[in-house]
C-alpha positions in Angstrom: 114.3 102.7 167.6 118.1 102.2 168.7 121.4 103.4 167.6 123.9 101.9 169.7 127.8 102.4 169.4 130.6 101.4 171.5 134.2 102.9 172.1 136.6 101.8 174.4 139.9 103.3 174.6 142.8 102.0 176.9 145.7 104.4 178.3 149.5 103.6 178.5 149.7 101.1 181.5 153.0 103.1 182.6 150.8 106.1 183.4 150.1 106.6 187.0 146.7 108.2 186.8 143.7 107.6 184.7 140.0 106.9 185.0 139.5 104.4 187.9 135.9 103.6 187.0 136.6 101.5 183.9 139.3 100.9 181.2 140.8 104.4 182.1 141.5 103.5 185.8 144.9 103.1 187.4 146.7 102.6 190.7 148.4 104.6 193.0 150.4 101.6 194.2 153.7 102.1 196.4 157.2 102.0 195.1 158.9 98.4 195.5 162.1 96.9 195.1 162.9 95.2 191.7 163.6 91.8 193.5 160.2 91.8 195.3 157.0 90.3 193.7 154.9 92.9 191.8 151.9 92.7 194.1 152.8 94.4 197.1 150.2 93.7 200.2 148.1 96.5 201.0 148.0 97.9 204.5 144.8 96.3 205.5 146.0 92.8 204.5 146.9 90.5 207.4 150.7 90.2 208.3 150.4 86.7 208.8 152.7 85.0 206.0 150.7 82.2 206.1 147.6 84.1 204.7 146.7 83.6 201.1 147.6 86.6 199.3 145.5 85.8 196.3 142.1 85.8 198.3 141.6 82.1 197.9 139.5 79.7 200.0 141.3 80.6 203.3 140.2 84.2 202.9 137.2 84.8 205.4 136.2 88.2 203.6 137.0 90.7 201.1 138.5 93.2 203.4 141.9 92.2 202.0 140.8 93.6 198.8 139.8 96.8 200.5 136.4 96.4 199.0 134.2 96.9 202.1 133.7 100.3 203.3 132.3 99.9 207.0 130.7 102.4 209.2 129.5 101.9 212.8 125.8 101.1 213.0 125.5 99.5 209.6 122.5 97.6 210.7 120.4 100.3 211.1 121.0 101.6 207.9 119.5 98.8 205.8 116.4 100.2 203.9 117.3 103.7 204.7 116.4 105.2 201.5 117.4 108.9 202.8 120.7 108.1 203.9 122.4 108.1 200.2 126.0 107.8 201.4 125.4 104.7 203.3 126.1 106.2 206.7 129.7 107.9 205.5 129.9 111.2 207.7 132.1 113.1 205.3 132.3 116.9 204.5 133.8 116.0 201.1 135.6 113.1 199.1 138.8 114.4 200.6 137.9 112.7 203.9 137.7 109.2 201.9 140.8 106.8 201.7 141.3 105.7 198.2 142.8 102.1 198.0 146.6 101.9 196.4 146.1 98.7 194.4 143.8 98.7 191.3 142.0 95.6 192.1 141.1 97.2 195.6 139.4 100.1 193.5 137.1 97.5 191.5 133.3 98.3 192.5 130.3 95.8 192.0 132.1 93.2 189.8 132.6 90.8 192.8 132.3 87.7 190.7 134.7 89.1 188.0 137.2 90.1 190.5 137.2 86.7 192.3 137.7 85.2 188.7 140.6 87.4 188.0 142.4 86.6 191.4 142.2 82.9 190.7 143.1 83.4 187.2 146.3 85.2 188.3 147.3 82.7 190.8 146.6 79.8 188.5 147.8 81.6 185.2 144.2 81.1 183.3 142.9 82.8 180.4 139.8 84.9 180.9 137.0 86.1 178.5 135.0 88.8 180.0 131.8 90.0 178.1 129.5 92.8 179.1 128.6 96.4 178.1 131.2 98.8 177.6 132.4 100.9 180.5 131.7 98.1 183.1 135.2 97.6 184.0 136.8 94.9 181.7 140.3 96.6 180.9 140.4 97.7 184.6 140.3 94.1 185.6 142.6 93.2 183.1 145.3 95.6 184.4 144.7 94.5 187.9 145.7 91.0 187.1 149.0 92.4 185.7 149.6 93.7 189.1 148.6 90.6 190.8 151.3 88.5 188.6 154.7 88.1 190.0 157.7 90.0 188.5 160.7 88.0 189.3 160.1 85.9 186.0 160.3 88.7 183.6 162.6 88.0 180.5 164.6 90.3 178.0 164.6 88.9 174.4 167.5 89.5 172.1 167.6 89.0 168.3 171.3 88.0 166.7 172.6 88.0 163.4 172.6 84.4 162.0 176.0 84.1 159.9 174.8 80.8 158.3 171.3 82.2 157.1 170.7 86.1 157.4 166.9 85.5 156.9 166.7 83.5 160.1 167.8 85.6 163.0 168.5 83.9 166.3 166.8 84.3 169.3 168.1 84.5 172.9 166.2 85.1 176.3 167.9 86.4 179.5 166.5 87.4 182.7 164.7 90.8 182.7 167.2 93.9 182.9 170.4 91.9 181.5 169.5 92.4 177.8 170.6 96.2 178.1 173.9 95.1 179.7 174.3 92.8 176.9 173.7 95.3 174.1 175.9 97.8 175.8 178.8 95.5 176.1 178.5 94.6 172.3 178.1 98.1 171.3 181.4 98.9 173.4 183.3 96.3 171.8 182.2 97.3 168.3 183.1 101.1 169.3 186.6 99.8 170.2 186.8 98.0 166.8 185.5 100.9 164.8 188.2 103.3 166.6 191.0 100.9 165.7 189.8 100.6 162.1 189.5 104.4 161.8 192.8 105.0 163.2 194.3 102.4 160.6 192.1 103.9 157.9 193.4 107.5 158.2 197.2 106.3 158.5 196.7 104.4 155.3 195.0 107.2 153.5 197.6 109.7 154.5 200.2 107.3 153.5 198.7 107.0 149.8 197.9 110.7 149.8 201.7 111.5 150.6 202.9 109.1 148.3 200.7 110.5 145.4 201.8 114.2 146.3 205.6 113.7 147.0 206.7 110.9 144.9 204.4 110.5 141.8 202.8 114.1 141.9 199.5 112.7 141.0 197.0 114.4 143.3 193.7 113.3 141.3 195.1 109.7 141.7 195.9 110.2 145.3 192.4 111.5 146.3 190.8 108.7 144.1 193.0 106.1 146.0 192.1 107.8 149.4 188.4 107.4 148.4 188.7 103.9 147.5 190.2 103.0 150.8 187.5 105.0 153.0 184.7 103.3 151.3 186.3 99.8 151.7 187.0 100.5 155.4 183.4 101.6 155.8 182.1 98.8 154.1 183.9 96.5 156.2 182.7 98.0 159.5 179.2 97.0 158.7 180.1 93.5 159.5 181.1 94.3 163.2 177.8 96.4 163.5 175.9 93.5 162.6 177.4 91.6 165.6 175.3 94.1 168.0 172.2 92.3 169.1 168.6 93.7 168.6 166.8 94.2 172.0 163.6 93.0 171.0 161.9 93.0 174.3 163.1 95.1 177.4 161.7 94.7 180.7 164.4 96.5 182.6 162.3 99.2 184.2 159.0 97.0 184.3 157.6 97.3 188.1 154.8 95.1 187.4 154.1 92.1 185.1 153.8 93.6 181.5 150.3 94.6 180.3 149.8 94.9 176.6 146.5 96.3 175.3 146.3 94.8 171.6 142.6 96.1 171.1 142.2 96.7 167.5 145.9 95.9 166.7 146.8 94.9 163.1 148.7 91.7 162.3 152.1 93.4 162.6 151.3 95.1 165.8 149.8 91.9 167.3 152.1 89.2 166.0 155.3 91.1 165.2 156.8 92.2 162.0 159.9 92.8 159.9 160.5 96.4 158.9 160.8 97.0 154.8 164.4 97.7 153.7 164.7 99.9 150.6 168.5 98.9 150.3 168.4 95.3 149.9 171.7 94.6 148.2 175.3 96.1 147.6 176.2 96.2 151.4 173.9 98.9 152.0 170.9 96.7 153.6 170.4 96.7 157.2 170.9 93.3 158.9 167.8 91.3 159.2 167.9 90.8 162.7 167.9 95.0 163.3 164.8 95.0 161.5 162.6 92.6 163.6 160.0 94.4 165.5 158.2 92.5 168.4 154.4 92.3 168.6 152.0 92.5 171.5 152.0 89.1 172.2 155.8 89.2 172.6 155.9 92.3 174.7 153.1 90.4 177.0 155.4 87.9 177.8 155.0 86.5 181.5 152.2 89.3 181.8 148.8 89.9 180.3 147.5 90.5 176.8 144.3 92.2 176.8 142.1 92.4 173.6 138.9 94.4 173.6 136.4 93.7 171.0 138.1 90.5 170.1 135.7 89.9 167.5 137.4 93.0 165.2 140.6 90.9 164.9 140.6 89.1 161.6 140.3 85.6 161.4 143.9 84.9 160.6 145.1 87.0 163.2 143.0 85.1 165.6 144.3 81.8 164.3 147.7 82.6 164.9 146.9 84.0 168.2 145.4 80.8 169.3 148.9 79.1 167.9 150.8 81.5 170.2 148.5 80.8 173.0 149.0 77.0 172.6 152.9 76.8 171.8 153.8 79.5 174.2 156.5 81.0 171.5 155.7 82.4 168.2 158.2 83.3 165.2 158.2 86.6 163.8 158.0 87.4 160.1 157.0 90.0 157.7 153.4 90.5 157.5 153.7 92.0 154.1 153.9 89.9 151.2 155.4 92.7 149.1 158.1 93.6 151.9 161.5 92.1 151.8 160.5 91.2 155.7 158.6 88.4 154.1 161.7 86.5 153.6 162.7 86.7 157.2 161.4 84.6 159.9 163.1 84.4 163.4 163.5 81.6 165.7 160.6 81.0 167.9 160.3 84.2 170.3 158.6 83.5 173.9 155.1 84.5 174.3 153.8 82.9 177.5 151.2 85.4 178.3 147.6 85.3 180.2 144.8 86.2 177.6 142.1 88.5 178.4 139.7 88.9 176.0 136.6 91.3 176.2 133.8 92.4 174.0 130.0 92.9 174.1 127.7 90.1 173.6 128.2 90.3 169.8 131.8 89.5 170.1 131.1 86.0 170.6 129.5 85.8 167.2 132.5 86.6 165.0 135.0 85.0 167.5 137.0 82.1 166.1 135.3 78.9 167.7 138.6 77.3 168.2 140.2 80.5 169.9 137.2 80.8 172.4 137.4 76.8 172.9 141.0 77.3 173.9 140.2 80.2 176.3 136.9 78.2 177.6 139.1 75.1 178.0 141.9 76.4 179.9 140.4 79.5 181.7 137.2 81.3 182.7 134.3 83.0 181.1 132.8 86.0 182.8 129.6 88.1 182.3 130.0 91.5 183.5 127.0 93.1 185.5 125.1 96.2 184.2 123.6 97.2 187.6 124.0 96.0 191.2 121.6 95.8 194.1 121.5 99.3 195.8 122.4 98.9 199.4 124.1 101.1 202.1 127.7 99.3 201.2 127.5 100.0 197.9 126.5 103.6 198.2 129.8 104.1 200.1 131.7 102.4 197.5 130.2 104.7 195.0 131.2 107.7 197.2 134.7 106.0 197.0 134.4 106.0 193.3 133.9 109.9 193.1 137.0 110.1 195.7 138.8 107.8 193.2 137.8 110.0 190.1 139.0 112.9 191.9 142.3 111.7 192.9 143.3 110.1 189.6 142.7 113.0 187.7 144.4 115.2 189.9 142.9 118.5 188.6 139.5 118.4 190.0 138.0 119.9 193.3 136.9 117.3 195.7 133.0 116.8 196.0 130.8 117.9 198.7 128.6 115.6 200.3 125.5 116.8 198.6 127.5 116.6 195.2 128.2 113.0 195.9 124.7 112.2 196.8 123.7 113.6 193.3 125.9 111.4 191.5 124.5 108.4 193.4 121.1 109.6 192.6 122.2 109.5 188.8 123.7 106.1 189.2 120.1 105.0 190.3 118.3 106.6 187.4 120.9 105.1 184.9 120.5 101.7 186.3 116.9 101.6 184.7 115.7 99.2 187.7 114.1 100.1 191.0 116.8 99.1 193.8 119.8 99.0 191.6 122.6 101.3 190.7 124.3 101.4 187.5 127.9 100.0 186.9 128.6 101.8 183.8 131.4 103.6 185.6 132.8 105.2 182.5 130.0 107.2 181.9 129.6 108.0 185.6 133.2 109.1 185.6 132.5 111.5 182.6 129.9 113.1 184.6 132.1 113.5 187.4 134.9 115.2 185.5 132.6 117.5 183.8 131.0 118.6 187.1 134.6 119.2 188.3 135.7 121.1 185.5 132.8 123.5 185.9 133.8 124.0 189.7 137.2 124.5 188.6 136.2 127.2 186.0 134.5 129.0 188.8 137.7 128.8 191.0 135.6 126.7 193.7 137.5 124.6 196.3 134.6 122.1 196.0 132.4 120.7 193.8 128.8 121.2 194.7 125.5 119.8 193.9 124.7 122.5 191.5 127.9 121.6 189.6 126.7 117.9 189.0 123.2 119.1 188.1 124.6 121.3 185.5 127.1 118.6 184.3 124.1 116.5 183.7 122.9 118.9 181.0 126.0 119.5 179.6 127.2 115.9 179.4 124.1 114.7 177.4 125.0 112.0 174.9 124.6 113.0 171.2 121.5 111.1 170.9 120.0 112.9 173.6 120.9 116.2 172.0 119.6 115.0 168.7 116.4 113.8 170.3 115.9 117.3 172.2 116.8 119.2 168.9 114.2 116.5 167.2 111.5 117.6 169.7 111.9 121.2 169.2 112.0 121.0 165.4 108.6 119.1 165.3 107.0 122.1 167.8 108.3 124.6 165.2 106.7 122.8 162.1 103.8 121.8 164.4 104.4 118.1 163.8 103.7 117.1 167.3 99.9 117.0 168.0 99.3 117.2 171.8 95.5 118.2 171.7 92.2 117.3 170.0 91.1 113.6 168.7 92.3 111.9 165.6 91.2 108.6 164.0 93.8 106.4 163.4 96.8 108.3 165.0 98.6 107.5 168.0 101.6 109.2 169.7 104.0 106.4 170.2 107.5 106.6 172.3 110.8 105.2 171.3 114.4 105.6 172.4 117.5 106.5 170.7 120.6 105.0 171.7 120.4 104.2 175.2 119.1 107.4 176.9 117.2 109.6 174.7 113.4 109.3 174.3 111.4 110.6 171.4 107.7 110.8 170.5 107.2 108.8 167.4 103.6 109.1 165.7 102.0 106.2 164.1 99.3 106.5 161.7 97.0 103.7 160.5 94.5 103.6 157.4 92.1 100.9 156.2 91.5 100.7 152.5 89.9 98.1 150.0 92.3 95.6 148.7 92.4 94.6 145.0 93.3 91.1 146.3 93.6 89.4 149.4 94.0 91.8 152.4 97.2 92.3 153.9 99.0 94.5 156.7 101.5 96.8 155.2 103.9 98.9 157.5 106.3 101.6 156.5 109.0 103.3 158.5 112.2 101.2 158.0 111.0 98.3 160.4 113.4 96.0 161.5 113.0 92.4 162.1 111.8 92.6 165.6 109.3 95.4 164.8 107.9 93.6 161.7 107.3 90.5 163.8 105.5 92.9 166.2 103.3 94.1 163.7 102.4 90.6 162.8 101.4 89.8 166.4 99.4 93.0 166.4 97.4 91.8 163.4 96.2 88.5 165.1 94.5 90.6 167.7 92.8 93.0 165.1 91.6 89.9 163.1 89.9 88.4 166.3 88.7 91.5 167.4 87.2 93.3 164.7 83.4 92.8 163.5 84.1 93.7 160.2 85.6 91.4 157.6 89.1 92.7 157.0 90.3 89.8 154.3 89.6 92.1 151.6 90.8 95.3 153.0 94.5 96.6 153.4 95.5 97.7 156.8 98.5 100.5 156.1 100.6 101.3 159.3 103.1 104.3 159.1 105.6 105.2 161.5 106.0 108.8 161.1 109.4 110.2 160.7 111.2 107.2 161.8 114.6 108.4 160.8 117.5 106.8 159.3 117.7 104.2 162.1 114.5 102.8 161.5 112.3 101.1 163.9 113.8 98.2 166.2 111.8 96.5 168.8 108.1 95.6 169.8 107.6 98.6 172.1 105.4 100.2 169.8 102.8 97.0 169.8 100.1 98.7 171.7 100.6 101.9 169.6 100.0 99.8 166.4 97.2 98.0 167.8 95.4 101.2 169.1 95.9 103.0 165.9 94.6 100.1 163.7 91.3 99.6 165.9 90.7 103.1 165.5 91.0 103.1 162.0 88.7 100.1 161.4 86.1 101.5 164.1 86.2 105.1 163.2 86.7 106.1 166.7 89.0 109.0 167.5 92.1 108.7 169.7 93.0 111.3 172.3 96.2 113.3 171.2 97.1 114.6 174.6 98.5 111.2 175.3 101.4 108.9 174.2 102.1 105.2 175.2 104.7 102.5 175.0 104.4 98.8 175.4 104.8 95.3 174.0 101.8 93.1 173.3 101.1 89.5 173.4 99.0 87.8 170.7 96.2 87.3 173.4 96.2 91.1 174.3 98.4 91.3 177.5 100.5 94.3 177.8 104.3 93.2 178.5 107.2 95.4 179.9 109.6 97.3 177.4 112.8 99.3 178.1 113.7 102.8 178.5 110.3 103.8 180.0 111.9 106.5 181.9 113.6 108.5 178.9 110.4 107.8 177.1 108.1 109.6 179.8 110.4 112.6 179.7 110.2 112.9 176.2 106.4 112.9 176.2 106.5 115.8 178.7 109.1 117.9 176.8 106.6 117.4 173.8 103.7 119.0 175.7 101.8 115.7 176.4 100.0 115.2 179.7 99.5 111.5 179.7 101.4 108.5 179.1 100.5 105.0 179.1 103.0 102.4 180.3 103.2 98.7 181.2 102.0 97.8 184.7 105.2 95.8 185.0 107.3 99.0 184.2 106.2 101.3 187.2 109.2 100.1 189.4 111.5 101.4 186.8 110.1 104.8 186.3 112.7 107.2 187.8 111.9 110.6 186.0 113.5 113.9 186.8 111.8 116.1 189.5 111.0 118.9 186.9 108.8 116.4 185.0 106.9 114.9 187.9 104.0 117.7 187.7 104.1 117.8 184.0 102.9 114.3 183.2 100.3 111.5 184.4 101.5 108.1 184.2 98.9 105.6 183.8 99.9 101.7 184.2 97.9 99.0 182.1 98.1 95.2 181.7 95.7 94.7 178.9 94.9 96.3 175.7 91.2 96.8 176.6 92.7 99.0 179.5 94.6 101.0 176.7 91.6 101.7 174.7 89.5 102.6 177.6 92.2 105.3 178.3 93.0 106.3 174.8 89.8 106.2 172.9 87.6 109.4 173.0 83.8 109.2 172.7 82.2 107.5 175.5 79.4 105.5 173.9 81.8 104.1 171.0 84.8 103.4 173.5 82.7 101.5 176.1 81.1 99.2 173.1 84.7 98.5 171.9 86.0 97.8 175.3 83.1 95.4 176.2 83.4 93.6 173.0 87.4 93.0 173.4 86.8 91.7 176.8 84.3 89.3 175.9 86.4 88.0 172.8 89.6 87.7 175.0 88.0 86.7 178.1 90.0 89.3 180.3 88.2 91.2 182.7 89.8 94.2 184.6 90.3 93.8 188.1 90.2 97.5 188.9 88.6 100.4 187.4 91.2 101.9 184.8 92.0 105.4 184.6 91.7 106.3 188.0 95.2 105.8 188.8 96.2 109.5 188.6 99.7 109.7 190.1 102.8 108.3 189.2 105.3 106.3 191.2 108.0 108.1 193.1 110.9 108.7 191.2 113.8 106.5 192.5 
């Protein structure tokens, strides 16, 4: 069972502090002279000017990126499971130095970081595909800091006296645009002052003439009003000469970074504001109503679009045109707006495109746009996990220090608290010997733990705070799963004792980190036609195929003729999300075999595992969360695929509550799960003889679970 959602919010690139683990990470880079390139060398880079500052082929190591955290005696730490900090000797994260540049703070995505460096040097486009929270927008912002700043441009839009609907565009060096606009405004102010002075003189003469010579007060007032309106109407022509500063890079310290994630057409491509007064001299000049798009703001910088597939096809087509031409005219995006009649001259948009998304992003992405990025750039897959070694543990300790420093309000973490964060990174990886690279989620854990310590007014965040944060920062799916388990207990829907025919406690996963017990029931009944397998419980495509694979084993196994019988399979209380995946295959097979042969199943156990058509038990995902769900439900035994034993990393509190039995074949499952020795032995022997698969060891004797990692 799965119900996955992605969100990814990116902060303002001008902020100095945000989340260093992922999209919300930022740099604490030093100030620099506006005339110097944006990417200042960090303190640990070689001072030799011949060194390649981009980290090209001449670079002998990654120390110039600050990616290594070295300690003495590192060779002695290899394979040392007890040293969770990789040899760091610290009292708290306050003792860990945090790199200044954002690219130096990237952890675990070495390949992606190398690609970003090369792409920044060569001005290539990049597409990054991977799970949310693995550092995609952080790398995009890092690229903007690596690009040179000296080429930045300001863009001005001028009134076109020949055709008001086609404003003229002019580019000037960055910072010059404000000076030009101020000069035009000053000139316009002087003209308006002269006009106003002349207007009041004429009005005074007219009113004086009307009062003294003609003695018609009303006529004088009317004449003065006409003169006032005439001067005001005439002054609009001089105001129209003031250019519109479309793109202003005067205060830009690095190359521009624009996040256009989820942007509508106007925000992405530029727009022309609607003008309610379109005639009679009251209208706003067309060039003043022009608004830049993200593609224009990103000129000479980086345009980042996450979830690229959410852009509509027309926007993707126009984006491809902008990439190809390096310039794009701005016009009204609404057909009903007066702006639809306005189209500027081409506006520069020479940006580097970084597209990002999950694996499904490539499905709805315009093929020509992807071809454009691939043909003139790089495609990168972001890793979810990385191998656990002393160097990576030190980097994770630095990650905690980065989160604390960038937040600015959290107490520093003690050594024991950092160790607990690293243990959680191991657990969330779901693979033995690996650490999770989903830093946004880990960053959330760090912030919650820090908030708890801050609320207690402590100077340091301690291990107990991290443990409490793990409980408080449970996902919505985990909270729902826990509530689901409790409600089933209240209504006695969880059966954890006794023996029942045709009923098995299966295990499933909600979201990514929440396990639940999902009972499966089977019943065999006479058929009024050809026998068939009927499964209910909102099965999705993969789950339906798994049921069909199970039926092949049942037909081969059973002594009874089931061609005239219907096999009914029910996934009890599967929920609105339904059942997706084949991890319930051994559960279904066991329930159906029990129903056909009328042999009861032990209800104190649960199981998970995929099943091949030959009866081999195959590995599945989420075993750790499934085992913990079984323990919470009061079950004392869990059957898992033998291949998944290395992935078991349950919390300490569940170790003594549950027995884990790994299996590799359906015959082993039946020998453990079925009750009644005589009937069980007969069934298992029959299945072995049919499949030709013999057990290499006595099943059921493995009483312990693998050590939690």
